[in-house]
C-alpha positions as a Markdown table, in Angstrom:
| # | Residue | x | y | z |
|---|---|---|---|---|
| 1 | Met | 18.2 | 7.1 | 10.3 |
| 2 | Asn | 17.9 | 4.3 | 12.9 |
| 3 | Ala | 16.1 | 1.0 | 12.3 |
| 4 | Lys | 13.0 | 1.9 | 14.3 |
| 5 | Ala | 12.4 | 5.1 | 12.3 |
| 6 | Tyr | 13.0 | 3.3 | 9.0 |
| 7 | Leu | 10.5 | 0.6 | 9.9 |
| 8 | Leu | 7.9 | 3.2 | 11.0 |
| 9 | Val | 8.3 | 5.2 | 7.8 |
| 10 | Ser | 8.1 | 2.0 | 5.7 |
| 11 | Ala | 5.0 | 0.8 | 7.5 |
| 12 | Met | 3.3 | 4.2 | 7.1 |
| 13 | Phe | 4.3 | 4.4 | 3.4 |
| 14 | Phe | 2.9 | 1.0 | 2.5 |
| 15 | Gly | -0.2 | 1.6 | 4.6 |
| 16 | Leu | -1.0 | 4.9 | 2.8 |
| 17 | Ile | -0.4 | 3.3 | -0.6 |
| 18 | Thr | -2.6 | 0.4 | 0.4 |
| 19 | Phe | -5.3 | 2.7 | 1.7 |
| 20 | Gly | -5.3 | 4.7 | -1.5 |
| 21 | His | -5.9 | 1.6 | -3.6 |
| 22 | Val | -8.6 | 0.4 | -1.2 |
| 23 | Leu | -10.4 | 3.7 | -1.8 |
| 24 | Arg | -10.0 | 3.3 | -5.5 |
| 25 | Leu | -11.6 | -0.1 | -5.3 |
| 26 | Val | -14.5 | 0.9 | -3.0 |
| 27 | Phe | -15.4 | 4.1 | -4.8 |
| 28 | Arg | -14.6 | 2.6 | -8.3 |
| 29 | Ile | -12.4 | 5.5 | -9.2 |
| 30 | Pro | -11.3 | 5.2 | -12.9 |
| 31 | Val | -7.6 | 5.5 | -13.8 |
| 32 | Gln | -6.5 | 6.5 | -17.3 |
| 33 | Leu | -2.9 | 6.3 | -18.5 |
| 34 | Gly | -2.9 | 7.9 | -21.9 |
| 35 | Ile | -5.4 | 5.9 | -24.0 |
| 36 | Trp | -5.2 | 2.9 | -21.6 |
| 37 | Ser | -7.9 | 2.5 | -19.0 |
| 38 | Val | -6.3 | 0.7 | -16.0 |
| 39 | Pro | -8.4 | -2.2 | -14.7 |
| 40 | Ser | -9.2 | -2.9 | -11.1 |
| 41 | Trp | -7.1 | -6.1 | -10.6 |
| 42 | Pro | -3.8 | -4.3 | -10.3 |
| 43 | Ser | -5.2 | -2.4 | -7.3 |
| 44 | Val | -6.3 | -5.7 | -5.7 |
| 45 | Leu | -2.7 | -7.0 | -6.2 |
| 46 | Val | -1.3 | -3.8 | -4.6 |
| 47 | Val | -3.7 | -4.1 | -1.7 |
| 48 | Val | -2.6 | -7.6 | -0.9 |
| 49 | Val | 1.1 | -7.0 | -1.3 |
| 50 | Gly | 1.0 | -3.5 | 0.3 |
| 51 | Leu | -0.9 | -4.8 | 3.3 |
| 52 | Ala | 1.5 | -7.7 | 3.8 |
| 53 | Leu | 4.5 | -5.3 | 3.6 |
| 54 | Cys | 2.8 | -2.8 | 6.0 |
| 55 | Leu | 2.0 | -5.5 | 8.6 |
| 56 | Trp | 5.5 | -7.0 | 8.2 |
| 57 | Ala | 7.1 | -3.7 | 8.9 |
| 58 | Phe | 4.9 | -3.0 | 12.0 |
| 59 | Arg | 5.6 | -6.6 | 13.3 |
| 60 | Leu | 9.4 | -6.0 | 12.9 |
| 61 | Leu | 9.0 | -2.6 | 14.6 |
| 62 | Arg | 7.2 | -4.2 | 17.6 |
| 63 | Ala | 9.9 | -6.9 | 17.9 |
| 64 | His | 12.8 | -4.4 | 17.6 |
């Protein structure tokens, strides 16, 4: 796999993960792991980090 394809796949992957967590936050979708109810703050963290990684990959792709 060449660098451009890798960057595109990475950007799309991080974008989809980020989008899923944004949807969870907007629609207040509950997440249950066993007996533990997952709070919303991990999704906020994933949105911030995932968006940064997605934008970074697209920026590298454009510069490549």
